[in-house]
C-alpha positions in Angstrom: 0.0 0.0 0.0 2.9 2.3 0.8 4.3 1.7 -2.6 1.0 2.5 -4.4 0.6 5.9 -2.7 3.6 7.7 -4.4 2.4 6.2 -7.8 -1.1 7.5 -7.2 0.2 10.9 -6.3 2.3 10.9 -9.4 -0.7 9.9 -11.5 -2.8 12.7 -10.0 0.0 15.2 -10.6 0.3 14.1 -14.3 -3.4 14.4 -14.8 -3.5 17.8 -13.2 -0.6 18.9 -15.5 -2.5 17.5 -18.5 -5.7 19.3 -17.4 -3.7 22.5 -17.0 -2.1 22.0 -20.4 -5.5 21.3 -21.9 -7.0 24.3 -20.3 -4.1 26.4 -21.5 -4.5 25.1 -25.0 -8.2 25.7 -24.9 -7.6 29.3 -23.7 -5.1 29.8 -26.4 -7.4 28.5 -29.1 -10.4 30.5 -27.8 -8.5 33.8 -27.9 -6.4 33.4 -31.1 -7.6 35.6 -34.0 -9.1 33.7 -36.8 -8.1 34.0 -40.5 -10.9 35.3 -42.8 -11.2 34.9 -46.6 -11.9 38.7 -46.7 -11.8 41.7 -44.5 -15.5 41.1 -43.7 -17.3 37.8 -43.9 -21.1 37.4 -43.9 -22.9 34.2 -42.9 -26.4 33.1 -41.9 -27.4 30.7 -39.1 -30.7 29.2 -40.2 -33.5 28.5 -37.8 -33.2 25.1 -36.3 -29.4 24.8 -36.7 -27.4 23.2 -33.9 -24.0 24.5 -32.9 -22.2 22.0 -35.0 -24.2 22.8 -38.1 -23.8 26.6 -37.4 -20.0 26.1 -37.0 -19.9 24.2 -40.3 -21.8 27.0 -42.1 -19.4 29.6 -40.6 -16.4 27.6 -41.8 -17.9 27.3 -45.3 -18.5 31.0 -45.5 -14.8 31.7 -45.2 -14.0 32.0 -41.5 -10.9 30.0 -40.8 -12.3 28.0 -37.9 -12.3 24.3 -37.2 -16.0 23.5 -36.9 -15.4 20.7 -34.5 -13.3 22.7 -32.1 -15.7 25.7 -32.2 -18.6 23.4 -31.4 -16.6 21.8 -28.6 -15.7 25.2 -27.1 -19.3 26.3 -27.2 -20.4 23.1 -25.5 -17.6 23.4 -22.9 -18.8 27.0 -22.0 -22.4 25.9 -22.1 -23.3 28.3 -24.8 -24.0 25.8 -27.5 -27.8 25.7 -26.8 -28.0 29.5 -26.7 -27.1 30.4 -30.3 -29.6 32.5 -32.2 -30.6 32.3 -35.9 -30.0 35.3 -38.1 -27.5 37.0 -40.4 -24.0 37.8 -39.0 -20.9 39.6 -40.1 -17.4 39.2 -38.7 -14.3 41.2 -39.3 -10.6 40.5 -39.2 -9.3 40.0 -35.7 -12.3 38.1 -34.3 -11.5 35.2 -32.0 -13.4 31.9 -31.6 -14.6 33.1 -28.2 -15.8 36.4 -29.6 -17.6 34.5 -32.3 -19.4 32.3 -29.8 -20.4 35.3 -27.8 -21.8 36.9 -31.0 -23.8 33.8 -31.8 -25.2 33.4 -28.3 -26.0 37.1 -27.8 -27.8 37.2 -31.2 -25.6 40.1 -32.4 -27.1 39.9 -35.9 -26.8 42.2 -38.8 -29.9 43.5 -40.6 -30.8 44.8 -44.0 -33.0 47.8 -44.5 -35.6 48.6 -47.1 -37.6 51.8 -47.4 -41.0 51.7 -49.2 -42.1 55.2 -50.0 -45.6 56.7 -49.9 -47.0 57.0 -53.4 -44.9 54.2 -54.9 -46.7 51.9 -57.3 -46.3 48.1 -57.0 -44.0 48.1 -60.0 -41.6 50.4 -58.0 -42.0 48.3 -54.9 -41.1 45.2 -56.8 -38.1 46.8 -58.4 -36.8 47.9 -55.0 -37.2 44.4 -53.6 -35.7 42.5 -56.4 -32.7 44.8 -56.7 -31.9 45.0 -53.0 -28.4 43.5 -52.4 -29.4 41.9 -49.1 -32.7 40.3 -50.2 -33.2 37.0 -52.1 -35.3 38.0 -55.1 -37.8 35.1 -54.7 -40.5 37.2 -56.4 -38.5 37.3 -59.7 -40.4 35.6 -62.5 -43.6 35.3 -60.5 -46.9 36.7 -61.9 -48.6 39.2 -59.6 -51.3 36.8 -58.7 -48.7 34.2 -57.7 -47.1 36.7 -55.4 -50.4 37.5 -53.7 -51.1 33.8 -53.2 -47.7 33.1 -51.7 -48.0 35.9 -49.1 -51.6 34.9 -48.3 -53.3 38.1 -49.6 -56.9 37.5 -50.6 -56.8 39.9 -53.5 -56.4 39.8 -57.3 -54.5 43.0 -57.8 -51.4 44.0 -55.7 -51.6 47.8 -56.1 -51.9 49.7 -52.8 -51.9 46.6 -50.6 -48.5 47.3 -48.9 -47.8 49.8 -46.2 -45.0 52.3 -46.9 -42.4 52.1 -44.1 -38.8 51.2 -43.3 -38.5 47.4 -43.0 -35.6 45.8 -41.2 -34.8 42.1 -42.0 -32.2 39.4 -41.6 -29.8 39.6 -44.6 -30.5 37.0 -47.2 -34.2 37.0 -46.3 -36.6 36.6 -49.2 -38.5 39.5 -50.8 -41.7 37.6 -50.2 -41.2 37.7 -46.5 -40.9 41.5 -46.5 -43.9 41.8 -48.8 -45.9 39.7 -46.4 -45.0 42.0 -43.5 -45.9 45.1 -45.5 -49.2 43.6 -46.4 -50.1 42.7 -42.9 -49.1 46.1 -41.7 -51.4 47.8 -44.3 -54.3 45.5 -43.4 -53.9 46.4 -39.7 -53.9 50.1 -40.4 -56.7 49.9 -42.9 -58.9 47.9 -40.5 -58.2 50.4 -37.7 -59.0 53.4 -39.9 -62.1 51.8 -41.2 -63.3 51.1 -37.6 -62.8 54.8 -36.8 -64.3 56.2 -40.1 -66.7 59.1 -40.3 -70.2 57.6 -40.4 -71.0 60.0 -43.3 -68.3 58.5 -45.5 -69.5 57.8 -49.1 -67.2 54.7 -49.2 -68.8 51.3 -49.0 -65.8 49.1 -48.0 -62.2 49.2 -46.7 -61.0 48.5 -50.2 -62.8 51.6 -51.5 -61.1 53.5 -48.7 -57.8 52.2 -49.9 -58.5 53.3 -53.4 -59.5 56.8 -52.3 -56.5 57.1 -50.0 -54.2 56.3 -52.8 -55.7 59.2 -54.8 -55.4 61.5 -51.8 -51.8 60.4 -51.4 -50.9 61.3 -55.0 -52.9 64.5 -55.1 -51.6 66.1 -51.9 -48.6 68.4 -52.1 -48.6 69.7 -48.5 -49.7 67.6 -45.5 -51.9 70.5 -44.2 -54.0 70.3 -47.4 -54.6 66.5 -47.1 -57.9 66.7 -45.2 -59.4 69.2 -47.7 -58.2 67.3 -50.7 -60.0 64.2 -49.3 -63.1 66.4 -48.7 -63.3 67.4 -52.4 -63.3 63.8 -53.5 -65.8 62.7 -50.8 -68.1 65.6 -51.8 -67.9 64.6 -55.5 -68.7 61.0 -54.7 -71.7 62.0 -52.7 -73.3 63.9 -55.5 -72.2 61.6 -58.3 -69.7 64.0 -59.8 -66.7 62.5 -61.6 -63.5 62.7 -59.7 -61.5 64.0 -62.7 -58.1 63.4 -61.1 -55.0 63.3 -63.2 -53.0 60.7 -61.2 -55.6 58.0 -62.0 -55.3 58.7 -65.7 -51.5 58.6 -65.5 -51.7 55.3 -63.7 -53.9 53.8 -66.4 -51.4 54.8 -69.0 -48.7 52.7 -67.3 -45.1 52.7 -68.3 -45.9 54.3 -71.7 -46.6 57.6 -70.0 -43.8 60.0 -70.9 -44.3 62.6 -68.1 -46.5 65.0 -70.0 -50.3 64.6 -69.7 -52.2 65.7 -72.8 -55.8 66.4 -73.6 -56.0 63.2 -75.7 -55.1 61.2 -72.5 -58.0 62.7 -70.6 -60.4 61.9 -73.5 -59.2 58.3 -74.0 -61.4 56.0 -72.0 -59.9 53.2 -69.8 -60.9 51.8 -66.4 -58.7 54.3 -64.4 -59.8 57.4 -66.4 -61.9 59.3 -63.9 -62.6 62.0 -66.5 -64.6 59.5 -68.6 -65.9 57.3 -65.9 -67.9 58.0 -62.7 -67.0 56.8 -59.3 -63.7 55.3 -58.0 -61.3 53.5 -60.3 -61.2 49.7 -60.0 -58.0 49.6 -57.9 -55.7 51.8 -55.8 -53.1 53.7 -57.9 -50.2 53.7 -55.3 -49.4 53.0 -51.7 -51.1 55.4 -49.4 -49.5 56.3 -46.0 -51.4 56.2 -42.7 -52.3 60.0 -42.9 -53.9 59.5 -46.3 -55.9 56.6 -45.0 -57.2 58.6 -42.2 -58.0 61.6 -44.4 -59.9 59.4 -46.8 -62.1 58.0 -44.1 -62.4 61.1 -42.0 -61.9 64.1 -44.3 -62.3 67.7 -43.2 -65.8 69.2 -43.4 -66.1 71.4 -46.4 -68.3 72.2 -49.4 -65.4 72.4 -51.8 -65.7 70.6 -55.2 -62.5 71.7 -56.9 -58.8 72.4 -56.2 -55.8 73.4 -58.3 -52.1 73.4 -57.5 -50.6 76.8 -56.8 -47.2 75.7 -57.9 -45.6 75.8 -54.4 -47.0 72.4 -53.3 -50.2 73.9 -51.8 -53.6 74.0 -53.4 -56.3 76.5 -54.0 -59.8 75.2 -53.2 -63.1 76.3 -54.8 -66.8 75.7 -54.3 -67.9 76.2 -57.9 -66.6 75.9 -61.4 -66.4 79.7 -62.0 -64.1 80.2 -59.0 -62.1 77.1 -60.0 -61.6 78.5 -63.5 -60.3 81.8 -62.1 -57.9 79.9 -59.9 -56.7 77.9 -62.9 -56.1 81.1 -64.8 -54.3 82.6 -61.9 -51.9 79.7 -61.1 -51.5 77.3 -64.0 -52.9 76.5 -67.4 -50.7 73.5 -68.2 -52.1 70.9 -65.7 -52.8 70.8 -62.0 -55.4 69.8 -59.5 -58.8 68.1 -59.7 
């Protein structure tokens, strides 16, 4: 027994030394800067990935890390179950430990897309499909297919998306952003409809969306928005044609060269509110929240006409004679309704 004790103590000492060496090697590995294939490397951790899968994806993206060692370090520090899905970017000088902290803290990078009030769906789609951080999964799809894939119960996409700034994980799909924009518009439209003026001449939320898109395109200054909406509401009540240029321009489509001519106003098509009574069949652009609220709760007025003054504001008139005087005063080459 006395002979075994020194051997046991020696074995324990050797094991302690090996453990210390192993800990030292682990510390050295954890804090050694990694080599990258570029000054900055982007990668994505997909939902449902475990640490080993994430480490493999990171290695394949161009980060000079041994996927097995990185996964082992995360497991040893009990952070392997805390990694978060998303898009990440790393820069030269990052260490395995910093990388694990980034993953477990969810320090993700995000892309950003601005959808602007008054944009048409064609402009929205172009912005989505040309964005460097979005997968263009709408490319090649017909409009009806896009609506089906985002769960929109509509046949025409115009005006269905809320203009706002959208943040997203890089390499997300365009369809995912469109789905969020559609849900956002539906929520705001439902709220505005629930709070509508009981005297509104509009029969449905979709009609409100159509009118709001016209108000959006016709308003030069925010302070005029309520009166612009009142002109169109007053015309709808008495069965007077809306006679608004933006609807005509929308119906002309990409062929419009920027100059509205008399022949355009006289040529009938579904969006020509000079030749047809009532609202056009669809919205003509994306309205913002203020335009939605103005369409459903316009200012009280007896105005039936307005014309642009040339500085962004509008001159409102109650009768045609006053309107004609305003047109003569401000512009003779186009303008308000």
